[in-house]
C-alpha positions as CSV (number, residue, x, y, z in Angstrom):
1,X,37.7,24.8,-2.6
2,X,34.0,25.7,-2.2
3,X,31.1,24.4,-3.9
4,X,28.3,25.6,-2.6
5,X,24.9,25.9,-4.7
6,X,21.3,26.8,-2.5
7,X,18.3,27.9,-3.9
8,X,14.9,28.3,-2.1
9,X,11.6,28.1,-2.9
10,X,9.1,30.7,-1.6
11,X,5.6,30.8,-1.4
12,X,2.7,34.0,-1.4
13,X,3.5,34.6,2.2
14,X,7.3,35.4,2.0
15,X,8.6,32.1,3.9
16,X,10.3,29.3,2.6
17,X,8.9,25.9,1.3
18,X,11.8,24.6,0.3
19,X,15.0,24.2,-1.0
20,X,17.5,22.7,-2.8
21,X,21.4,22.1,-2.2
22,X,24.5,20.9,-3.2
23,X,27.5,21.1,-0.9
24,X,30.8,19.4,-0.6
25,X,29.5,16.5,-2.7
26,X,26.0,15.9,-1.0
27,X,22.9,17.1,-3.4
28,X,19.7,17.7,-1.2
29,X,16.5,18.6,-1.7
30,X,14.4,19.5,1.2
31,X,10.5,20.6,1.8
32,X,9.9,22.8,5.0
33,X,9.1,21.1,8.3
34,X,5.8,19.7,8.1
35,X,5.3,19.6,4.6
36,X,5.5,16.5,2.0
37,X,8.1,16.6,-0.8
38,X,6.1,15.2,-4.2
39,X,8.1,14.6,-7.8
40,X,5.9,13.8,-10.5
41,X,5.8,14.2,-14.5
42,X,2.5,15.7,-16.5
43,X,1.2,17.7,-13.6
44,X,0.6,14.3,-11.3
45,X,2.2,13.2,-8.4
46,X,4.6,10.3,-9.3
47,X,5.9,9.9,-5.8
48,X,5.4,11.9,-1.5
49,X,7.9,11.9,1.0
50,X,5.3,12.5,3.7
51,X,6.6,15.3,6.6
52,X,6.3,11.9,9.0
53,X,8.6,10.4,7.0
54,X,6.8,7.6,4.7
55,X,7.5,7.3,1.3
56,X,4.9,6.1,-1.7
57,X,5.1,5.6,-5.6
58,X,1.7,6.1,-7.3
59,X,0.1,7.4,-4.4
60,X,-0.2,10.7,-2.8
61,X,-1.2,9.5,0.8
62,X,1.4,7.0,1.9
63,X,0.8,5.5,5.7
64,X,3.2,3.2,5.5
65,X,7.6,3.7,5.3
66,X,7.3,2.6,1.9
67,X,3.6,1.6,-0.5
68,X,3.5,1.2,-3.8
69,X,0.4,1.7,-5.6
70,X,-1.1,-1.5,-7.9
71,X,0.3,-0.7,-11.6
72,X,-2.7,-0.6,-14.6
73,X,-0.1,-1.4,-17.1
């Protein structure tokens, strides 16, 4: 049984910015080469993975493989 789903995110220039894919039990969310992947809520970034592989929570510009910003509450 082939259960494949793919949807793309397209920009004004006609190129894909990223895609979501589900295939053979693996779900993937990917950004285009050279672009960051950001997850957020309430119009703000919560987590960002840079194109270089750094991941930050509470920061939009992580400078280490894992960077956690100090919370306020």
